[in-house]
N, C-alpha and C positions, 0 to 999 in steps of 0.2 A: 338542466341535466344533472344526474347524480352518478356517483361512482359505481353503484350496483343497481342493476335493473333485473326484473324477473318476468319471465314469460311462461304461462301455463299452457301446455299443448293438449290436444284432444286425447292423447294417449294417457293422460294423467301424470305427466312428468313436468315438474317445475324446473326451468333452466334459469339459474341465477348467473348473470354475466357481469364480470368485473371489468370496468373500463374507466380508469381514472381520468377525469377531464383535464386537458391541457398537459398531459404527461406522455412521454413516449413509452414508458413502462409503468405498470400499476404499482402504486405504493399505498400502504395502509395508513390511514389517519384515524383520529378518534371518531370523527363523524361517519367515515365509511365503515368502521367496525360496528358502530351502533346500527347503521342501516342494514348491514349484512345480518345482524342478529334479528332485526325486525322482519326481514324477508324470510328467514328460516322459520320464525314463529308463525308467519302467515301460511307458509307451505305445510308445516306440520299440523296446523289446525284445520286445514282444508280437507274435508273428507274425499273430495274428488281427486286429490293428489296422492299418487302411489309412491313417488320417490322424487329425489332432487338431484340435479347436476349443477355443480359449481364450475364455471369455466371463465374464459377471458375473451374480451372483444378485441384484443390485440394479438400480435403474432407471438407474444410471450405471455406467461401467466402473471408473474409478479416479481418485482425486485426487492421486496421486503417492506419493513416498517419505515415510515418517515421518521428518522431519528431526531429531527427537530421537535417532534412531539414529546419525546422523553425529557428534553431540556425544558420545554414549556411547562410540563406537568410539575417538574421540580420547582420551577420558579413560581408557579401559581399556588404551591402548597404551603406558602408562608413559613411558619416556624416548625412545621413538621413535614418536610419534603419526603422523608422515607415512607411515611404513612400514605401520602398521595401516590407515590410510585407503586407501593405495594397494592393499594386498592385498585389502581389502574391495571396492574398486571393480573390481579385476581379476577377483575371483570372480564379480561380477555380469556382467562382460563374457563370461567363460567360459560362464556359464549361458545367456545370450542367444545366444551364438555357437552353442551346442549346439542351441538351438531353430532357428536360422537354417540350420545345416547339416543338421539333421534326419536324420542317419544316412547322408548321401551319401558316396560314395567320395571321399577327398580328392584323388585324382589324376584321376579320370575325370568327377567330378560326377554319376555315375550312382546310381540308387537313391534312398533317402531317402523320408520320408513327408511329405506336404503338411500344413502347419500354418496354420490360418486364425485370425484374431482377429475376434470378433463383438462389436461395441461397442453396447450398448443406449443409451448416453448419453455424458456427459462423460468425456473421457480426457485427463488432464494429467500432465506430467512422466513418471515411470516408467510411468504408465498409458498413455502413448503410445509410450514406448521399447520396452516388451514387444511391442506390435503391430508396430512397425517391424522387429522381428527375425523376425516371422512372414512367411509367403509371400504372403498376401493379407489385406487389411484390409476387413472389411464393417462398415458403421455403419448403425444404424437411422435412418430419416428423422425425426429429432427436432430441430426448429429451436431448441430451448432448450439443446441440448447444446453444450458448448465443447470443442474439440479443439486441443491445442497444447502447447508447451513453455515455461511461464512462469518457469522457474528464474531467469532474469536479473533478475526483479523483486525477488527476495529475496537478491541478491548472489552467486549461483552461476551455473553454466551446466549444460546437460544433460550429465551425466557417465556415464549408463548406456548409452552408444552412440548416443544420439539425435543428438548433434552430427555424428558421423562418418557415420551412416546417412542423415540428412536431406540433408547436403551431397552425398553420392554419389548420392542418389536425384534431387534437384532441381537440383543445381548451387549454387555459393556465392551467386550473386546472388539466386536465387529463395528460397533458404533463409534469407537474412539477416534479413528482417522477423520470421520465426518464431523465430529464435535470438536475435538481438540486441535485439529489441523485445518478445519474449514474446507476439507477436500470437496471439490465439485466434480460431478460425473455427467456424462451425456446420458440420455434416457436409457439406452441399452445397458450401460454399466450400472446405472442406478437400479435397474430392475435386477441385474445379476447380484447386486449387493443386498437386495431385499428391501430397498427404500420405497420403490413404487411397484405396482402389481402387474401392469400390462403396458406394452408398447405397441401401438397400432398405426396404420397409415394415417397421415394427417387428415385426409379427406373422409376418413371413417371415424374420427375421434368421437364426435357427439353420438353418432349412430351406435357405436360399440358401447359407449357408456349407457345409453338409453336401453339397449338390449339387456345389459346386466341389471339395471335398475328394475326393469319389468320382469325379471326372472324369479322374483321372490327369493332373493338370496338370504343366507344367514348373515346377520350384520353385527352380532355382538362381538366385541373385541376380546382377544384371548385373556387380557388382564382383568376383564370384568366377569370372567367365568370362574367357578370354583375349581381349585386345584391348579391354578396357573403357576407355572414355574419359569423363572427368567432364563432365556437361552444362555448357555455358558455358565449358569450358576450365579446365585446372589452372593453377597460378601462372605457369608459364613458357610457356604458350600465349598468343599475342597477345591474344585476347579475355579470357582468364583473368587475365592480368597487369593489365589495366586494372581488372578487377573488384576485385582485391585492393588495388590502390592506392587505389581509391575507397572501399573498405570501411574501410581504415585511417584515411583522412581523416574518414570519417563517424563512426567510433567515437570518435576523439579529439575531434572537434567536439562530439559529444553528451555525452560523459562528462567532458570537460576533464581526462582523465587520473586522475580520483580514484576510479573504479570498477574494481577489478582484474579482476572477472569478465569484462567485455566484452573487455578486452585479451587475457586468457588464452584466451577462446573463439576469438578471431581467430587467435591463435598456434596453437591446436590444429587449427583448420581448415586453415591455411596449411601447417603442417608435415605434417599428416596426408595432405594432398592429394599429397604428393611421394613417398609410400611405399605399399607394399601394405596391404591392409585391416587385417589383424591387427596390423601395426605401428602403423597409425593409431589403433587402439583403445588401444594401450599409451600412445601420445602423449597421447590424450585423457585417459586415467586419470592421467597425470603432471601435466598442467595442472589437472585437476580437484582433485587432491590439493594442488597449489600454492595454488589459490584457497581451499580449505577450511582451509589452514594460515594464511591471511592473517587478521589480527584483524578487518579490515573485514568479511570474509565472515561470520565467526562472529557479529559484532555485528548485521549486517543480518538474518541468519537468526533470531537471538534476538528482535530487536525487531519485525521485519516479518512474522514467521511465528508463532513460539512465543508471544511475549508478546501480540501483537495478537489471536491466536486465543483466548488465555486470557481477555483482557479482554472480548472479544465474547461469550464463554460465561458471563460473570458471575463472574469470579475474585474480585471484591471486593463481590459482592452480599450485603447483610445478610440474615439469616434472616427470611423473610416469605413468606406464601402467594403463589401466582401472581398477578402484577399486570398481566397482559396487557390492553392498552387496547382498549376496544370503541368508545368515542365520545370524540373529542377536540374541544375548543373552541379555536380559534385566534383571538386578539383582535389585530386589526391586519392589514390586507390589503396592506401594503406589500411590498417585495422579500423581506424575511425571512418575513413571515407567509404570503405566496404560496408560497414555497419549502417551508415547513413543511407547508402544506396539501397540496402536490403529493406529497411523500414519504410523508405519512400515508395519503393516498388510494391511492397505488400499493401500499401495504402492506395494503390492504383495510380500513382503519379509517374509520369514519364520521366526517366532518368538518363542524363548524359554523364558517364563516369570517365573522367579524364586523368591520365597520368603521363609521365614523360616517355614511357615506352609502352608498346602494345602488350608486351608480356606482363608488365605491372598492372595495366588496366584490366587485362583478362583475369589475372590472379584476383583482383578486387571483386570482379563479377562472380568468380568461382565461390566466393564466400556465400553468396545468395544460393548458388547451386547446392552447396553442401548443407545449408540450412533447410532447404526444401526437401532434399533427399532424406534428411532425418525425419522430417514431417511425414514423408511417404512411408518410411519404415514403421512409424508409429500409427499409420493409417489416419493421419490428420490432414494430409495434403494429397490431392490427386495429381496424376501426371498432367492433366489438362491445366490445373492451377499452376503447376510448376512452369509449364510452357508459357502460360500467359504472363506470369510475373517476370520470367527471364526475358520475355519479349519486350518488356518495358525498359530494359537497361541496355543502353548503347555504350559499350566500353571502347574507348578510342583515345587517340593522342591529338585529334584534330579539334582545336578550339572553335573552328567554324561551326561545329555541331551544336554549339551553345546558342545559336541563333533561335530566338523564340522562347528562351527560358525566362520565366518571370521571377525565379529565385535562384541565386547561386549560393552554395555552401562550400566554402574553401576550407580544406582540411589538410594542408601541406605542412611541412616541417616548421617547428616553432622558431622562426627566425624572421625578424622584421623585414630584412632585405628580400628574402625569398617570397614572403607574402606580398610585398609591394610589387615585385615583378609579375606575379600571378595576377594580381588585381588589374594591372595595366593590360595584360593579355586578354583577360576576360572582358573588360569594358570596351575593348576595341571591337568586340563582336556583338555584345548584348545591347538592347535598346535602352532608352532613357528611363523607362519605367521599371526596369529590372532591379530588384533588391539584392544587394550583395551582403552576405553574412560570412563572417570568419569564425571558424571553430577553434577557439583558443582557450586555454585554462589559465594563462598568466599574462599574456601581452596586452597592454592597454589598448582599448578599442579606439579611443580618440587619436592615439598615435598612429595606429594602423590605417585609420580613415584618411590620413593625409595623402595616401597613395591613390585615393578614390577621386573620380571627377565629380562626385556628388556625395559629400559626407552625410547629407540628410537621408540618403538611401543606403547607408552603411551601418551594419549592426553586428553585434557578437551573438553567436549561438554556441553555447558550450555544452556539448554532449558528454555524457559520462560513459566510461567503457566497462563492459561491452554494450554497445549502443542498443542492440536488440533486446537486452535484458533489463537495463537500467531505466527506470520510469521517469526520472527527472531530466529536464532540459533547462539550463540557465540562460536566459536572454539578457544581453548586456547592452544598455543604451550608452553610446558615446555622447560627448557634449553637444554634437550637432545632429544626432540621430533624430529623424522626424517620426511623427505618429504613424504614417503609412508603413514605414519599415517595421515598427513595433507590431502593428496589426498583422502584417504579413507573417512575421515570425510566429506570433501567437496562433494564427489560423493554421499555419503549417504544422506546428507542434500538435495542435488538436487533430489534424488529419492523420498524423502518424501515431495517434493514441498515446501520447506522452503527457506528463504534467509539467506545465511551465511555471517558472518564477521570473519576474522581470526586475533587474537591479541596475543601479547606475555604475558607471565606469570608475573603478578604483583598483589599486593593486590587489591581485588575487580575487577580485570581485567579491562574492559572498561565500560560496562553498569552500574553496581552497583557503580563503582567509581564516575560516574557522577550523578546518581539519588539520592544517599544518601545525598550529599550536598544540593540538592533541598529540600528534606524532612527536613533536619536539619535547613535550613534557615527559613522555615515556622514555625518550632517549636521554633526557637530562637525568632522570632518576637512575638509569643504568650507570651513568658516570658517578652519581652520588653514592653508589653502592647498594641501592635498593634491589632486592632479589628480583630478577627478571620475571620469574613465575608469579610473584606477587603483583607486579605491574600488569601482566597480561590477564590474570584471573580477576583482579580488582575491576578491570574494565568490563569483563564479561559479566561479573556479578552485579554490575550497575546497569547492564542492558546494552552495552556496545556489542555489535556483532563480531568485531575483531579487536584484539588488543593492539596497541600502537605499534609494537614491534612486528607483529604479524602483518599489519597493514603496510609497513615499510617494505617488507619482503614482497608483498603482493604487487605493490606499485613500482618497486625496484629502487635499490639504494642509489644507483647512478642518477636516477631522476631527482632524488632528493639532493644529491650533490650539485646537480645542475641548477636547481631552484635556489639553493643556498648561495651559490656563487653569484647568480643574477641579482638576488635580493641584496646581498652585501654590496655589490657594485652600485646599486641604486640608492641604498640608504647610507653608505659610508660609515661614519663614526657612530651613527644612531643604531646600527645593526645590533640586535640583542642576543643573537643565538650562537655565539662563539663556542660555548660549552657543548652545544649540540653538534656543531661541525666537527669538533675533535673526535667524537665517537663515529659520526657518519663517514668522515673522510678516512678514518682508520679502517673501517669496514671496506670502503672502496679500495683502499690500497691492498687489503687482503684478498681482493677479487671476490669478495662475498657480496654479490649484487642482488641477492634475493632469490625468489622462486625460479626466475628464468635461468639462473646459473646453478640451481640446486645447492645454493650455499648463501646463507644470510644470517639474520639473527637466530633463525632456526636451522637445524640440520635436516637434510633430505636424503632419501634413498635414491638409487639410480633411476627409478621411475618418477621421481619428483614428489613422492609422498612425504609429508612433513613428519619428522620423527621426534620432535621435541626441541627445546631451546639448545642452541649451540654451546657446548661446554667451554669453548675458547673465549667466550664473552666474559665469563667469571675470572678467567686467568688474566685477562687484560684489565678488567674493572672488577676487582674483588668485592664481594658482598660485605656490607658493613655488619658489625656484630649486633648493633641495635637497629632493628627494622621499624619503619613507621607502621601505625595501625591502618587497618583496611580503609576506614572512612577517610583518612587524610589522603591516601593515594587516590581514592575515587573522586574526592573533591578537587584535587589538583587536575585530574583528567577532565572532569566535567566543566569546572570553571574556566579552564584554559579555552574551551570552545565557546562556552556561553557568554563570556565577557566580550569576545570578538563579535558575537551576534549583536550584543547591546551596542557596542561601538559602531557597528555597521548601520544600525538604526539611527544612532545619535548623529552620525556623519552624513546621513541621507543616501547611503549605498542601498539600504533596504528602504522601501517606501511603505511596506505593508507587513506587519508582523505575521500575518497568515503565511506569507511566502517564506518568512524566516523559519517558521516551524515546519511547514510541509517540506521545504527544501532541505532542512537538516535531516529529517527522517529518511526521505527518499534518496537524497544525494550521498550521504555518508553513513547513514544508519544511527544517527544520534538517538540513543535510548528511547525507542518508540513508545515504551510504557509511559513516558513523561509527557508525550504530546509535542516535544520539541523544546528548544532552549527557553523560549519565552513562557511557554506553559509550565516548564519546570520551575522557573523563577516565581511564577504565580503560586505554584504548589507549596514551595518552601517559604514564600513570602519575601518581599523586598527588604524588610528590616533585617531578617536573619541573613539574607544573601549579602547585604552590605557589611554586616558584622563579620561574617565568615571571610569575606574578601580582605577586610582589614587584618584579620589574623594571618591569612595566607601571605599577604604582602609583607607583614613584619617578619615572617619566618622564611619566605622563599624569594621575595623580590617584587619589583615594581610591575612586573607583567600581570600581577593579580590586583593592581590598584583599582578601587571601585570607580567605575565611570561616573561622571557627573550626573547623568540621567538616572542611573540606578540609585545614587545617593539622594537625589531629590525625591524620587519615588519612595524610598525608604523613610525619609523624613515625613512625608505626607501620608504614609501608609497606603500607597496606591498599588494597583495591579495592572499589569501590561494590557490584558484584554479588556479591562474596564476603561483604560485610558486611550489605548490605540486600536482596540478591536473595531470591527465594522459597525457594531451597534453604537459605539461611542462616536464614530465618525458621522454616522447618520443623525445622531442626536445633536 
């Protein structure tokens, strides 16, 4: 079997069908690209063939390029990886240009055979770039289908001609949300945006495409005709000039200059708009190669595509039978429990939502009602879907309703005694095979498991708030947690379409262990007299989505106080954050609890809109006359997180650095451009990282002390992914 096959019918239409072997969605590889090229050559050379349709044998069209191909090309290209990547990219351009020209005379634009793309469903990345090279794009009327170019989301940009063709088809302004934001549309919206040409009933897709192919249509693209002018104006057209000025400002405003792909894309568009089409493709290929050679791009592809996908497919799942969840009990109908119920019901899982009062349980279920009502208002959810999802949730106070549950997710108040009481109540009803999971962000799983009648079936599942929006779920193994419980948790997370990481039980697990030092370092600097605006902007300029002070406001000052008190009680004299507590407790005493109280490190208006940093902060902690340089502030904030990630690996809390990187980006937004803390250390190099830690330790204290593992790797000149990556493990 091959990924592309061709059938020539009696009407003179060659139908090329894409059906990647062994994959649920088509992906493009080097071999399949070459095969498509050969089949197009065959059809164009056959006098009996009047036109071509490119379609899919699956219910989707294609998910894009196999990004592992790009890594393998770079590795195979020896001393000149850039040349290898450029040649590969240009080979793709030549193939798609052949589709686009379709045998037309290069001087007169006469002749040629019409080529249509027929998309039964989702078409992403190269899965849209191939159709964009065709002469007409038909899409089935499938509202679940997504059509777009999401490459920017994993640190690259559309380099298979999509950038050049979309800008020439729509104009730079109209193309910008599709290219720079990776915006995806359903077929009707894609047609309204001008990306595709026609939406037809699914059962008429091939027939409509064939009808068009046989109609002897004009097939020359606008940019191949004399007198072509770019929609909206080229860079030196009055309207186009303003577009490009605005685009440059927007890109730098959104990326803060740390995402190379967005800047390279804009350069490719700007430079390509000034030259003929074929030259523009070459410019696109050069900038695409430039991005692929940037370590940020490689790290983002690895973490946000390859590693994320591997974890979602169960890369670290223990050997165990299928543990798909049929009925889940959610104990506690507060914000977390309500969110867990929502995502479970949306996945088709039967839910029992329990709280101490019927009013509280009903309120928890109403969270799902409100979510679905928003979907109905946006025409993404039907009344029938709403009724079906709500029908899966039984909101009650009766623990007897938990009978038959194969998974329990407890999400009650963060108190060992309360959780122990609930555990006993649940296990009085559930069967011996039911897995019990506690949703906690701080309490040790091994300690909580003491309340269980079977610690082997007790596990931690740490959801991030809000549950329906946050992609990461942290699964925590207690000292006695068994493999079936881990498999059940992983299979459940896959069902609800989240990304799991599995860690071992230790204070704050992994995510909070790393994010708390980031927050604390920001607060420390406030006490030192560092300008709060410098702290916040330094964080954003290095790629963090929120500065540490804003993050405290979002999570609440009183939560920080509670965590500080609990940590100090557990650590005693070893507690290192007294200076942080001085500021945090003072804020608490001022009743500035963060966004929820409309008063925190930031000032807020009556509607809760953030208005800027609170002036009273400077009155209590005056800014010093001498301010640190930007890089020092950024390094303090980044190393505070990164060193905890290294210690987590060193101590066995993390078992896989892939989980460390993916978890950091999805869990708390660690500078996505870097690929995560371990990828960042590989980018800057272990020797430099160790040297910088020594400098920070000398100036700011032992919290920046170089971990033994990092010191060893620095001495040996090692990289984390070469030592601990999956390839190293396999070797």
